[in-house]
C-alpha positions in Angstrom: 0.0 0.0 0.0 1.4 3.4 -1.0 2.0 6.1 1.6 -1.0 8.2 0.3 -3.4 5.3 0.4 -2.2 4.3 3.8 -2.8 7.9 5.0 -6.3 7.7 3.6 -7.0 4.3 5.1 -5.5 4.9 8.6 -8.3 7.2 10.0 -11.0 5.0 8.6 -9.4 1.9 10.2 -9.0 3.9 13.5 -12.7 4.7 13.6 -13.6 1.1 12.7 -11.3 -0.2 15.4 -12.9 2.2 17.9 -16.4 1.0 17.0 -15.3 -2.7 17.3 -13.5 -2.0 20.6 -16.7 -0.5 22.0 -18.7 -3.4 20.9 -16.2 -5.9 22.3 -16.1 -4.1 25.6 -19.8 -4.2 26.0 -20.1 -7.8 24.9 -17.5 -8.8 27.5 -19.3 -6.6 30.1 -22.6 -8.4 29.6 -20.9 -11.6 30.5 -20.3 -10.2 34.0 -24.1 -9.7 34.6 -24.6 -13.1 36.2 -21.9 -12.4 38.7 -22.4 -8.8 39.7 -25.5 -7.7 37.8 -25.9 -4.8 35.4 -25.4 -2.2 38.3 -22.2 -3.9 39.5 -20.9 -4.1 35.9 -21.6 -0.4 35.4 -19.7 0.5 38.5 -16.7 -1.5 37.4 -16.7 -0.2 33.8 -17.3 3.4 34.7 -15.1 3.4 37.8 -12.1 1.9 36.1 -12.6 4.0 32.9 -12.5 7.1 35.1 -9.4 5.9 36.9 -7.6 5.2 33.6 -8.5 8.5 32.0 -7.7 10.5 35.1 -4.2 8.9 35.1 -3.8 9.4 31.3 -5.0 13.0 31.1 -4.3 14.3 34.6 -7.0 16.9 34.4 -5.8 18.7 37.5 -3.1 20.3 35.2 -5.8 22.6 33.7 -7.9 25.1 35.4 -11.7 25.5 35.0 -13.5 28.7 34.2 -16.3 30.1 36.4 -19.4 28.0 35.8 -17.5 25.0 34.4 -17.9 23.1 37.6 -21.7 23.0 37.3 -21.4 22.0 33.6 -19.0 19.2 34.5 -21.4 18.0 37.2 -24.4 17.7 34.8 -22.3 16.3 32.1 -20.9 13.6 34.3 -24.2 12.6 35.9 -25.8 12.3 32.4 -22.8 10.1 31.3 -23.0 7.9 34.4 -26.7 7.2 34.1 -26.5 6.8 30.4 -24.1 3.9 31.0 -26.2 2.5 33.8 -29.5 2.6 32.0 -27.9 1.2 28.8 -26.5 -1.8 30.8 -29.9 -2.2 32.4 -31.5 -2.5 29.0 -29.0 -5.2 28.0 -30.4 -7.5 30.6 -33.5 -8.2 28.6 -33.0 -6.9 25.0 -30.2 -7.7 22.4 -27.1 -5.5 22.3 -27.6 -4.3 18.7 -31.2 -3.3 19.3 -30.3 -1.5 22.5 -27.6 0.5 20.6 -30.1 1.3 17.7 -32.7 2.6 20.2 -30.1 4.6 22.1 -29.0 6.3 18.8 -32.3 8.2 18.9 -30.8 10.4 21.6 -28.0 12.0 19.5 -30.2 11.9 16.4 -32.8 14.0 18.3 -30.1 16.5 19.3 -28.9 16.8 15.7 -32.3 17.3 14.2 -33.8 19.6 16.9 -34.6 23.0 15.5 -33.5 22.1 12.0 -35.6 23.6 9.2 -34.1 21.8 6.3 -36.4 19.4 4.3 -33.6 16.8 4.0 -33.5 16.4 7.7 -37.1 15.2 7.5 -35.9 12.2 5.5 -33.4 11.2 8.3 -36.1 11.8 10.9 -38.5 9.6 9.0 -35.9 6.9 8.7 -35.1 7.1 12.4 -38.8 7.0 13.4 -39.4 4.1 11.0 -36.6 2.2 12.5 -37.8 2.8 16.1 -41.4 1.9 15.1 -40.1 -1.5 13.9 -38.2 -2.0 17.2 -40.7 -0.8 19.8 -43.0 -3.4 21.2 -46.3 -2.3 19.8 -48.6 -3.7 17.1 -46.3 -6.5 16.1 -45.2 -9.6 18.0 -44.8 -7.8 21.3 -43.1 -10.9 22.8 -39.9 -10.3 20.7 -38.8 -7.4 22.9 -39.1 -6.8 26.6 -40.9 -3.4 27.1 -38.9 -2.7 30.3 -35.6 -3.2 28.4 -36.8 -0.9 25.7 -37.8 1.6 28.3 -34.3 1.5 29.8 -32.8 2.0 26.3 -35.0 5.0 25.6 -34.1 6.5 29.0 -30.4 5.9 28.1 -31.1 7.7 24.8 -32.5 10.7 26.7 -29.4 10.7 28.9 -27.2 10.6 25.8 -29.0 13.6 24.4 -28.5 15.4 27.7 -24.9 14.4 27.8 -24.3 15.9 24.3 -26.1 19.2 25.2 -24.1 19.5 28.5 -20.9 18.5 26.8 -21.2 21.3 24.3 -21.0 23.7 27.2 -17.5 22.3 27.9 -16.4 22.5 24.2 -13.8 25.1 25.2 -11.9 22.5 27.2 -9.5 20.0 25.8 -11.4 16.7 25.1 -9.2 14.7 27.5 -9.8 17.3 30.2 -13.6 17.2 29.9 -13.9 13.5 29.4 -11.6 12.7 32.4 -13.6 15.0 34.7 -16.9 13.9 33.4 -16.1 10.2 33.9 -14.9 11.0 37.4 -18.3 12.5 38.2 -20.0 9.6 36.4 -18.2 7.1 38.6 -19.2 8.9 41.8 -22.8 8.8 40.5 -23.1 5.1 39.8 -20.6 3.5 42.2 -23.0 3.7 45.2 -25.7 1.9 43.2 -23.2 -0.8 42.0 -21.8 -1.3 45.5 -25.2 -1.5 47.1 -26.2 -4.2 44.5 -23.1 -6.3 44.2 -21.4 -5.7 47.5 -18.1 -7.5 48.2 -18.4 -9.4 44.9 -16.8 -6.3 43.3 -13.6 -7.0 45.2 -13.1 -10.5 43.8 -9.6 -10.3 42.1 -10.9 -12.1 39.0 -13.8 -9.7 38.6 -11.6 -6.7 39.3 -9.2 -7.8 36.5 -12.2 -8.4 34.2 -13.6 -4.9 34.9 -10.2 -3.3 34.3 -9.9 -5.0 30.9 -13.5 -4.0 30.0 -12.7 -0.4 30.9 -9.5 -0.3 28.8 -11.3 -1.8 25.8 -14.4 0.4 26.2 -12.7 3.7 26.9 -9.0 4.2 26.7 -8.6 2.4 23.3 -11.6 3.9 21.5 -10.8 7.4 22.6 -7.2 7.1 21.5 -8.2 5.8 18.1 -10.8 8.5 17.6 -8.4 11.2 18.4 -6.2 9.8 15.6 -9.1 9.7 13.2 -10.5 13.2 14.0 -7.3 14.8 13.0 -7.6 13.3 9.5 -11.3 12.9 8.8 -14.0 15.4 8.1 -16.8 15.5 10.6 -19.2 14.0 8.0 -17.0 11.0 7.3 -16.4 10.5 11.0 -20.1 10.5 11.7 -20.8 8.0 8.8 -18.2 5.6 10.2 -19.6 5.8 13.8 -23.1 5.1 12.4 -21.9 1.5 11.9 -22.1 1.0 15.7 -25.6 -0.6 15.7 -24.6 -3.1 13.1 -21.3 -3.9 14.7 -23.1 -4.3 18.0 -25.7 -6.7 16.5 -22.9 -8.7 14.8 -20.9 -9.0 18.0 -24.1 -9.8 19.9 -24.7 -12.7 17.5 -21.1 -14.0 17.7 -20.3 -13.5 21.4 -23.6 -13.5 23.1 -25.6 -15.8 20.8 -28.3 -13.1 20.2 -30.2 -13.8 17.1 -32.3 -11.0 15.5 -35.2 -11.2 13.2 -35.3 -9.8 9.6 -37.5 -6.9 10.8 -35.1 -6.1 13.6 -32.2 -6.0 11.2 -34.2 -3.8 8.9 -34.9 -1.4 11.8 -31.2 -1.3 12.6 -30.4 -0.5 9.0 -33.0 2.4 9.1 -31.4 3.9 12.2 -27.9 3.6 10.7 -29.0 5.3 7.5 -30.6 8.1 9.5 -27.4 8.5 11.6 -25.1 8.4 8.5 -27.3 10.8 6.5 -27.6 13.2 9.4 -23.8 13.2 9.9 -23.2 13.8 6.3 -25.5 16.8 5.9 -25.6 18.5 9.3 -23.4 21.4 10.5 -20.0 20.5 12.0 -21.1 21.8 15.5 -23.5 18.9 15.9 -21.0 16.2 15.2 -19.7 13.9 17.9 -16.1 13.8 19.0 -14.0 11.6 21.3 -16.0 12.7 24.4 -19.1 11.2 22.8 -17.8 7.8 22.0 -17.6 6.1 25.4 -21.2 5.2 26.1 -21.7 1.6 25.1 
């Protein structure tokens, strides 16, 4: 491969690697559910992710402006409960479907207030995909309504997280993410400890949680920072729109979760809406490294 082709392929490979790492991390995390539950797994994942990123970025080196503390608090709480609710949803619905439903959060933020007719196309695709997934009117038994509710709540938290995160856009990404994850850990650790108790101190579970945190946070963020320096916002958004499909594929391979044709069709609709929105929206609405640590 020539140097120019390698330079073009590297950022695309980095984003794809990030998406796969996120999916692998979540697939591994779900295997902890029988041991410490979704709440305990969330505590391990978010807690160790916060520890890793605090050590990597050392956010105490930078100062905060007046008002940043309140923004960090809201940003971190939204991030913590987004992870917690998403993991709760995984207890009863397939991984790929949970990701597709959760994507409605950033899609809603991207389309809110838009007046362009083209956005109506992406909105229709997203609504169509959700309509195929939500348990109404068709074979309700295929999806657990409580799990779907958790995924929708996680989507709302993701939307809030993006809105609050934009108020910290003047900070370095590593600074805001490390601080946000620190607050997120403080938000969910009490719930995880109350649920799982001393099981969280088992050495094997601690090592498993540390591995999940590294795969789910440190690796994806590092890869995305490489990609964002070389990719347009639209191209980056299109690549990250692959997340639901990658999640569904890994759910099938690692978790033995089999989806119906209608569910795959719904995932494709949501992916098309995300890709189209990323390609045509303004750069300010695109996601960056701080937004890619949720699954």
